[in-house]
C-alpha positions in Angstrom: 51.8 51.5 12.8 49.9 54.4 14.1 50.8 57.9 13.1 52.8 59.9 15.7 50.6 62.4 17.5 51.2 66.0 16.8 52.0 68.2 19.8 48.9 70.2 20.8 49.0 74.0 21.2 46.1 75.8 22.9 45.8 79.5 21.9 43.9 82.0 24.2 42.5 85.0 22.4 42.0 82.8 19.4 39.9 85.5 17.5 42.7 88.1 17.7 45.1 88.9 14.9 48.2 87.2 16.3 46.3 84.0 17.3 44.7 83.8 13.9 48.1 84.1 12.3 49.6 81.5 14.6 46.7 79.0 13.8 47.5 79.3 10.1 51.3 79.2 10.4 51.6 76.4 12.9 48.9 74.0 11.9 51.2 71.9 9.7 53.4 71.0 12.7 50.9 71.3 15.6 47.4 70.4 16.5 45.9 73.9 17.2 43.1 74.4 19.7 42.0 78.1 19.4 39.9 79.3 22.3 38.2 82.7 23.0 35.3 84.2 24.8 32.7 83.1 25.8 33.9 79.5 26.2 37.4 80.4 27.5 37.2 83.3 29.9 40.7 83.9 31.3 39.3 86.1 34.1 37.3 83.1 35.5 39.9 80.8 37.1 37.7 77.7 37.1 36.7 78.3 33.5 40.2 78.6 32.1 41.4 75.7 34.3 38.7 73.5 32.8 39.5 74.5 29.3 43.2 73.7 29.7 42.4 70.4 31.5 39.9 69.3 28.8 42.3 70.2 25.9 45.3 68.7 27.6 47.7 70.8 25.4 51.5 70.4 25.4 51.8 74.2 25.5 49.5 77.2 25.8 50.3 80.3 23.8 48.6 83.1 25.8 47.5 85.8 23.4 44.4 87.0 25.1 44.7 90.5 26.4 43.1 93.9 26.7 45.2 95.8 24.2 43.2 99.0 23.7 45.9 101.2 25.2 43.7 104.4 25.6 40.7 102.5 27.0 42.9 100.9 29.6 43.5 104.4 31.1 39.9 104.8 31.9 39.1 101.2 32.6 41.9 100.4 35.0 40.1 97.6 36.9 39.2 95.9 33.6 42.8 96.2 32.3 44.2 94.5 35.4 41.4 92.0 35.5 42.3 90.8 32.0 46.0 91.4 31.7 47.1 90.7 35.2 44.5 88.6 37.0 43.6 86.7 33.8 47.2 85.9 33.0 47.7 84.7 36.5 44.8 82.4 36.1 46.3 81.0 32.9 49.7 80.6 34.5 48.4 78.8 37.6 46.3 76.5 35.5 49.3 75.6 33.2 51.4 74.9 36.3 48.8 72.6 37.8 48.5 70.6 34.6 52.2 70.5 33.8 51.8 72.6 30.6 54.3 74.9 29.1 53.2 78.5 28.9 54.3 81.0 26.3 52.9 84.4 27.3 52.7 87.3 24.8 53.7 90.7 26.2 54.6 94.1 25.0 57.2 96.9 24.7 54.9 99.0 26.9 56.4 97.4 30.0 59.3 99.8 29.6 59.2 103.6 30.1 59.9 104.2 26.4 62.5 106.9 26.9 65.8 105.2 26.2 65.6 102.2 24.0 66.7 99.8 22.6 65.7 97.7 25.6 67.1 94.2 26.1 65.5 91.3 27.8 67.9 91.8 30.8 67.0 95.4 31.2 64.7 96.2 34.2 61.1 96.7 33.3 58.7 98.5 35.6 55.4 98.7 33.7 56.1 102.0 32.1 53.8 105.0 32.2 50.5 103.5 31.0 47.9 101.4 32.7 48.2 99.0 29.7 52.0 98.6 30.3 51.6 98.3 34.1 48.8 95.6 33.8 50.9 93.6 31.2 54.0 93.8 33.5 51.9 92.6 36.4 50.9 89.7 34.1 54.5 89.0 33.3 55.4 88.9 37.0 52.5 86.4 37.6 53.8 84.1 34.9 57.3 84.2 36.5 56.0 83.4 40.0 53.3 80.9 39.2 54.6 78.9 36.2 58.3 78.1 36.1 58.0 76.3 32.7 57.4 79.5 30.8 58.6 81.8 28.1 57.5 85.5 27.9 57.6 86.9 24.4 57.5 90.7 24.0 56.3 92.2 20.7 55.5 95.7 19.4 54.1 97.6 16.5 52.3 94.5 15.3 50.4 94.1 12.1 49.0 91.0 10.4 46.4 89.6 8.0 42.9 91.0 8.5 44.1 93.6 10.9 43.3 95.9 12.6 46.7 97.5 12.3 48.6 100.6 11.4 49.2 99.1 7.9 45.5 98.6 7.3 44.7 102.1 8.6 47.2 103.7 6.3 46.0 101.8 3.3 42.4 102.9 4.1 43.4 106.6 4.5 45.4 106.7 1.3 42.2 106.7 -0.8 43.1 109.7 -3.0 41.0 112.2 -1.0 43.8 113.5 1.2 46.8 115.4 -0.3 48.9 114.7 2.7 48.7 112.6 5.9 50.3 113.8 9.1 52.1 110.9 10.8 54.1 111.0 14.0 57.9 111.2 13.5 59.2 111.4 17.0 58.4 107.8 18.2 60.9 105.1 17.4 60.2 101.4 17.3 60.3 98.1 15.5 57.4 97.5 13.0 56.7 93.7 13.4 54.8 91.2 11.2 52.6 88.7 13.0 53.9 86.1 10.5 57.5 86.9 11.6 56.4 86.4 15.3 54.8 83.1 14.3 58.0 81.9 12.8 59.9 82.9 15.9 57.5 81.1 18.1 57.8 78.0 16.0 61.5 77.9 16.7 60.9 78.6 20.4 58.2 75.9 20.7 60.6 73.4 19.2 62.9 74.0 22.3 60.6 72.8 25.1 63.2 73.3 27.8 64.0 76.9 26.8 62.5 79.3 29.4 62.8 83.0 30.1 62.0 86.3 28.4 62.5 86.9 24.7 62.0 89.9 22.4 60.5 89.0 19.0 60.2 92.3 17.1 61.6 92.7 13.6 65.1 94.0 13.2 65.8 97.6 12.1 64.0 100.6 13.4 61.5 103.3 12.1 59.3 106.1 13.1 55.6 105.8 12.4 56.2 108.3 9.5 59.0 106.1 8.1 56.6 103.1 8.4 53.9 104.9 6.6 56.2 106.0 3.7 57.4 102.4 3.3 53.8 101.1 3.2 52.9 103.6 0.4 56.1 102.9 -1.5 55.5 99.2 -1.6 51.8 99.8 -2.5 52.8 102.1 -5.3 50.7 104.9 -3.9 51.6 108.5 -4.4 50.6 109.6 -1.0 52.5 112.4 0.7 53.4 111.9 4.4 54.1 115.0 6.5 56.0 114.5 9.8 54.4 115.7 13.0 55.0 115.4 16.7 53.4 113.3 19.4 52.1 116.5 21.0 50.1 117.3 17.8 48.0 114.1 18.4 47.4 114.0 22.2 46.1 110.6 23.4 44.8 109.5 26.9 47.8 107.1 27.2 51.3 108.5 26.7 53.1 106.8 23.8 56.7 105.7 24.2 59.2 107.8 22.3 61.7 105.0 22.0 60.4 101.5 22.4 62.9 99.6 20.3 63.7 96.1 21.6 67.0 94.3 21.3 67.0 90.6 20.7 69.9 89.5 22.9 68.0 86.4 24.4 67.4 85.1 20.9 71.1 85.4 20.1 72.2 83.8 23.3 69.8 80.9 22.8 70.8 80.3 19.2 67.3 80.9 18.0 66.8 82.3 14.4 67.1 86.0 14.0 64.0 88.1 13.3 63.8 89.5 9.8 64.3 93.1 9.0 61.1 95.1 9.2 61.2 96.2 5.6 61.6 92.6 4.3 58.7 91.4 6.5 56.5 94.3 5.4 57.2 93.7 1.8 56.1 90.0 2.2 53.0 91.1 4.0 52.1 93.8 1.4 52.4 91.2 -1.4 50.1 88.8 0.3 47.6 91.1 1.8 47.2 94.0 -0.7 49.1 93.4 -3.9 47.9 90.0 -5.2 
C-alpha cells in the first residue's frame, strides 16, 4: 500500500518572516513548496503562472508583498506593481489551475481611526499607499479567484525578524536610560506562529472562503508592547510614553487598527491566543533559551 500523498502548499514570498514560520509549522501536515525571487516573480504573470503550474499545489498561501510602509509612499508604482498587480497575477493563475488561494493582507486597509474593525466593515485602503495597494490586491483576489480566503494580520513578529520585538531587544542594551515609545496607537501584537496555527485550521477547511482576521486577542499600544517585552526578558529598561507626532514618518500610522475576529467565530475556527500569551511563548523560544 502506498502512503497517502500530503497536500501541497506553495508559499510566495518564501524568504520572508511569515512564510519561513509557515514552512516550519506546517511541514508535518503539508508538503511545502517555498518560492521567492528570482525564480518566482509575482509581477511577471507568465512566470508566476508557470511556477504554480509546475508545482501543482493544492493551495497557494500568498505572502509576497512590498511591506516597507514608508518606502511605498515614495515608490507608489512599485507598491501597486507588487501588492496589486502581482497579487492579481497570483489570483488569476490560481483560478486557471483550480488552486485555492489564501492571500495575506493587512490592517492598513482601514483608515485606522475607529477600530476594532470586523471583517464585514467596509475597507477603503486607508490613508497610505501601502494600504491602498494591499486593498487593490484584495479586490483582485475577490474578482479573479472565487476559491479564496483573505487573511488580514497586523503588528507581526516572528523568529529571525525583522520585527518590533527584535528592535526593542536590540535597543535595550544598557546604554539608554529610557526608550521613547509611541503610546497613542492601538493594535493587536501578533505572533507569526499564532498566524500559522490559524492558517492550519483554515487550510483544513478547503471549502471555507471569505475574509478573516487573524490577529492575536487583546490590545496594546506600542509602549505597552515594549514594556511587556522587557518584563518577559527580565530587562530593567524604562519606557517613556510619547506621541505619534514626536516621531513623524512619511506614511501616517493608524491610531486604532485593532481587528475583531467575527469571521473566525462564525466559521467555528479556533480563537486566536491572547497577545501576551503568544509573546511569552515567542520570547522563551527566541531569546530566553
